C-alpha positions as CSV (number, residue, x, y, z in Angstrom):
1,X,-146.7,-31.3,-112.4
2,X,-149.9,-29.8,-114.1
3,X,-151.6,-31.0,-117.3
4,X,-150.6,-29.5,-120.9
5,X,-151.9,-29.8,-123.9
6,X,-149.6,-31.3,-126.9
7,X,-150.0,-30.1,-130.0
8,X,-148.5,-31.2,-133.7
9,X,-146.5,-27.4,-133.3
10,X,-144.4,-28.8,-129.9
11,X,-140.7,-29.3,-130.5
12,X,-139.3,-33.2,-130.2
13,X,-137.0,-31.9,-127.6
14,X,-139.8,-30.6,-125.2
15,X,-141.8,-33.6,-126.4
16,X,-138.6,-35.8,-125.2
17,X,-138.5,-34.2,-122.1
18,X,-142.0,-34.4,-121.1
19,X,-143.1,-37.7,-122.4
20,X,-139.7,-40.1,-122.7
21,X,-141.2,-42.9,-124.3
22,X,-142.6,-40.8,-127.1
23,X,-139.0,-41.4,-128.4
24,X,-139.7,-45.1,-129.6
25,X,-143.3,-44.4,-131.0
26,X,-141.8,-41.9,-133.5
27,X,-139.0,-43.8,-134.7
28,X,-141.2,-46.0,-136.7
29,X,-142.7,-42.7,-138.0
30,X,-139.3,-41.2,-139.3
31,X,-137.5,-40.0,-136.6
32,X,-135.3,-43.2,-136.7
33,X,-134.3,-41.4,-140.1
34,X,-132.8,-38.8,-138.3
35,X,-131.0,-40.8,-135.6
36,X,-129.3,-42.4,-138.8
37,X,-128.0,-39.2,-140.0
38,X,-127.0,-38.1,-136.8
39,X,-128.8,-34.9,-137.4
40,X,-130.9,-35.4,-133.8
41,X,-128.9,-32.5,-132.6
42,X,-129.0,-29.9,-134.7
43,X,-133.0,-30.5,-135.7
44,X,-134.5,-31.6,-132.4
45,X,-134.8,-28.2,-130.8
46,X,-136.6,-26.8,-133.6
47,X,-138.5,-29.7,-135.2
48,X,-142.2,-29.8,-134.6
49,X,-143.8,-33.3,-133.9
50,X,-145.7,-31.6,-137.5
51,X,-142.5,-30.6,-138.8
52,X,-141.2,-34.3,-138.9
53,X,-144.4,-36.2,-139.8
54,X,-144.2,-33.4,-143.1
55,X,-140.2,-34.2,-143.2
56,X,-141.2,-38.2,-143.5
57,X,-144.5,-37.9,-145.6
58,X,-147.1,-39.2,-143.4
59,X,-150.4,-37.6,-143.4
60,X,-152.7,-35.6,-141.8
61,X,-155.1,-38.6,-139.8
62,X,-151.6,-40.2,-138.9
63,X,-150.7,-37.2,-137.4
64,X,-153.9,-36.6,-135.4
65,X,-153.8,-40.7,-134.2
66,X,-150.0,-40.6,-133.0
67,X,-150.9,-36.7,-131.4
68,X,-153.9,-39.0,-129.6
69,X,-151.3,-41.9,-128.4
70,X,-148.6,-39.0,-127.0
71,X,-151.6,-37.3,-125.0
72,X,-152.7,-40.4,-124.0
73,X,-149.0,-41.6,-122.7
74,X,-149.0,-37.6,-121.0
75,X,-151.9,-38.4,-119.1
76,X,-150.9,-41.6,-117.8
77,X,-147.5,-40.6,-116.5
78,X,-149.6,-37.7,-114.9
79,X,-151.6,-40.5,-113.0
80,X,-148.9,-42.4,-112.0
81,X,-147.4,-39.6,-110.5
82,X,-150.7,-38.9,-108.4
């Protein structure tokens, strides 16, 4: 598995496939609402990380912080495979 750069435009479906742990991380940033509304199947392949944050009214600073945390989780996953 080679390293990739995850961005705010990464679709949630792709993100969850690469780093399943991010599903739990994003719960506190509004993903739980997607599940409550039972629309996950409808939006998961189209909704990006940035889109989720916009939808939930979460600011740019928080987005950047979460992206760093997601990238860190992904890098740790890569290191564990080596």
